[in-house]
C-alpha positions, 0 to 999 in steps of 0.5 A, a space after each residue: 507081201 514080199 520083203 522087197 515091197 515091205 522095205 520099199 513101203 517103209 523107206 517111202 514112209 520114213 523118207 521125207 520130201 526132198 525139200 524137207 531133206 534139204 532143210 535137214 541137210 542145211 540146218 545140220 551143216 549150219 549147226 556143225 559149223 557153229 559147233 566148230 566155231 565154238 570150239 575154235 573160239 573157246 580155244 583162242 579166247 577162253 582162259 585155261 581151265 574147267 570152263 574152257 573144257 565145258 564150253 568145248 564139250 558143248 561145241 563138240 556136242 553141237 558138232 555131233 548133232 549137226 553132223 548127224 542131222 546133215 548126214 540124215 538129210 544127205 542120205 534122204 536126198 540121195 541114197 534112200 531115193 536111189 534104193 527106192 528106185 532100185 527096189 521098186 518093181 518096174 511097170 514093164 515087168 507086168 507087160 511081159 508075156 
């Protein structure tokens, strides 16, 4: 089996349906926004000290995880589908004399 075909099969296997990818994208975006809200609210309303820093760290972790999930969903929606389209052999190639 060619490397191109193996890569295409691997990408097809690990890229979920577009509906699932959109779910990843939106849930990651909401988690990202929630983490930003935690950081902004703790900066505004919490007392200075270790508890403020720990809560802000929790918000930063939420932002990181949400951004990663949203990025994975976005890449599955757009980039991986384009790569699969480019790597797949054309059906017209088989008809050439």
